C-alpha positions in Angstrom: 180.4 105.4 35.4 182.4 103.3 37.7 183.3 105.9 40.0 180.2 106.0 41.3 178.3 103.0 40.2 179.5 99.3 41.1 177.1 97.6 39.4 176.1 96.3 35.9 174.2 98.6 33.8 171.3 98.2 31.2 171.4 99.6 27.9 170.4 103.1 28.1 167.2 104.8 26.8 168.5 108.1 25.4 166.4 111.3 25.4 166.8 113.2 22.2 166.4 116.9 21.2 163.2 116.4 19.1 161.7 114.6 22.3 162.2 117.5 24.5 162.0 120.3 21.9 158.3 120.7 22.9 158.9 121.7 26.4 162.0 124.3 25.7 162.0 128.3 26.0 163.1 128.0 22.4 161.4 125.1 20.6 163.2 126.2 17.2 166.5 125.7 18.9 169.1 124.1 16.9 172.2 124.7 19.0 172.3 121.2 20.6 173.6 117.8 20.6 171.3 115.0 19.5 171.3 113.2 22.4 170.6 115.2 25.6 170.6 112.7 28.4 170.7 108.7 29.1 168.2 106.9 31.6 169.6 103.7 32.7 166.1 101.7 33.9 166.1 99.0 36.5 169.7 98.9 37.6 170.8 96.5 40.6 174.1 95.5 42.2 173.3 91.7 42.6 170.5 89.4 41.6 169.3 89.5 45.0 168.8 92.9 45.0 167.0 93.1 41.8 164.6 90.4 43.1 163.7 92.4 46.3 163.0 95.2 44.2 160.6 93.1 41.8 159.0 91.8 44.8 158.3 95.3 46.2 157.0 97.0 42.8 160.1 99.2 42.9 162.9 100.3 40.4 166.2 101.9 40.9 167.4 103.9 38.1 170.2 106.1 37.0 170.0 109.2 35.0 173.1 111.0 33.2 172.6 114.6 32.2 175.7 116.3 30.4 176.1 119.8 30.9 174.5 121.7 28.1 172.9 125.1 27.4 170.2 125.3 24.5 169.6 128.5 23.3 170.0 130.0 26.4 168.4 127.4 28.6 170.0 124.8 30.8 169.4 121.3 30.1 166.5 119.7 31.8 164.5 116.4 31.8 161.3 116.5 30.0 159.1 116.8 33.3 156.3 114.5 34.8 153.5 114.1 37.0 152.6 111.0 38.9 149.2 109.8 39.3 147.0 109.1 42.5 147.8 105.9 44.4 144.8 103.6 45.4 144.7 105.7 48.9 144.1 108.7 47.3 147.4 110.5 47.3 149.7 110.9 44.4 152.8 108.6 44.2 156.1 110.2 45.4 159.6 109.7 44.4 163.1 109.7 45.7 166.3 111.0 44.0 170.0 111.5 45.1 172.6 113.4 43.3 175.5 110.9 42.5 177.8 113.5 40.8 177.4 117.5 39.7 174.7 119.8 40.7 171.0 120.0 40.0 167.7 122.2 40.2 164.7 120.1 41.2 161.8 122.3 39.8 158.6 121.4 41.3 155.3 122.3 40.7 151.4 121.5 41.9 148.9 120.7 39.2 146.8 123.8 39.8 150.3 126.0 39.8 149.2 127.0 43.5 153.1 126.5 44.3 156.1 126.4 42.5 159.5 125.3 44.2 162.9 125.2 43.1 165.3 122.8 45.0 169.0 123.0 44.8 170.9 119.8 45.1 174.6 118.7 45.0 176.7 115.6 45.3 175.2 113.2 48.0 172.0 115.2 48.5 169.0 113.4 48.5 165.3 115.0 47.5 161.8 113.6 48.1 159.5 114.6 45.5 156.1 114.6 47.7 152.7 113.5 46.5 151.2 115.9 44.4 154.1 117.7 42.5 155.4 117.4 39.3 159.0 117.8 38.6 161.7 118.6 36.1 165.4 118.2 36.9 168.1 120.9 35.7 171.6 120.7 35.3 172.7 124.4 35.8 176.4 123.3 36.0 179.3 122.5 34.0 180.1 119.0 35.1 177.7 116.1 33.9 174.9 115.7 36.5 174.4 111.8 37.7 171.1 111.1 39.7 169.8 108.0 41.2 166.2 107.2 41.8 163.9 105.2 43.4 160.2 104.9 42.2 157.2 102.8 42.2 156.6 100.6 39.4 152.7 100.6 39.8 152.3 103.9 37.5 153.2 105.4 34.5 154.5 108.8 34.3 152.3 111.3 32.8 154.2 113.9 30.7 151.0 115.5 29.0 150.5 118.5 31.0 154.1 119.7 30.5 153.6 119.2 26.9 150.7 121.2 26.7 152.2 124.0 28.5 155.5 123.8 26.6 157.3 122.9 29.9 157.2 123.9 33.2 155.7 127.2 34.9 159.5 128.6 34.8 162.4 128.1 32.5 165.9 128.0 34.1 167.8 130.3 31.6 171.6 131.4 31.7 170.6 134.9 32.9 168.0 133.5 35.9 164.5 132.2 35.8 161.8 133.4 33.4 158.2 132.5 33.6 156.5 130.6 30.8 153.9 132.4 29.0 151.9 129.4 28.3 150.5 129.5 31.7 147.5 131.3 32.5 148.7 131.3 36.2 152.1 132.1 37.0 152.8 132.1 40.9 156.2 133.6 42.1 159.1 130.8 42.2 160.0 129.4 45.7 163.9 129.1 45.8 165.2 127.1 48.5 168.6 127.2 50.1 169.1 123.4 50.4 166.8 120.2 50.2 164.1 120.2 52.7 164.3 117.7 55.5 163.5 114.1 54.5 160.5 112.2 55.8 161.4 109.7 58.6 163.6 106.9 57.5 164.6 108.1 54.2 168.2 107.9 54.3 170.9 105.3 54.7 174.5 104.8 55.0 174.9 104.0 51.4 172.7 106.8 49.8 169.2 105.9 48.7 170.8 102.5 47.6 171.4 101.6 51.2 167.4 101.6 51.6 166.9 98.6 49.7 165.5 95.6 51.9 163.6 98.2 54.1 160.1 97.7 53.7 159.1 100.2 56.1 161.5 103.0 54.6 160.4 102.5 51.1 156.8 102.0 51.8 155.4 105.4 51.0 156.6 105.1 47.5 153.9 102.8 46.7 151.3 103.9 49.4 151.7 107.5 50.1 148.0 107.7 52.0 150.0 108.7 55.2 150.5 112.3 53.8 153.2 114.5 53.4 153.6 118.1 54.3 154.1 120.4 51.6 157.7 122.1 51.1 158.8 124.5 53.7 160.4 128.0 53.3 164.0 127.3 54.2 
């Protein structure tokens, strides 16, 4: 961890195969490690940074996803949606790839739009209001992610659990539609992450945004609205 994170780390939470089995293309898969990825919640390099995050209802996390193929499907996170904030829009989230490569698979609740966003080291990806998301490691190296998110809500995993995952599975031989969905729109595959909303970039990655109330305010108050993902 020291090569990309120079602060202390809390004890990790492990996401196990049994926890992910219900959202896999092959829920009966037995070709897997017991622990698929690790989540380090509420990280900070200093006590003052931690206090600032707490005062502003924000959390900085690191997730480590080793490379793995689960019966033909690339390893992924479980997938979740965010609830609606008081202003009427769903809470967004901000990610940065610290190491490795990723696909961020995003979908609206009504499945009217499904977008695959590729990202590599140093790329920053904004998850806009209204999109659930799954993160996939399609590479041969460990994927390490950082994220900043509001602490004013709890993630909603239930829609992904009910449908056995996202609208599409990322398999070794390509994207495959999930038959549990009645509506399966065409998958929009972007060539690179979309441009970030104004202010959401720092000299030290997303961690460099700590201390900037204006830049990170949309994470707690997305009422200003965010354009949907463009076709790039």
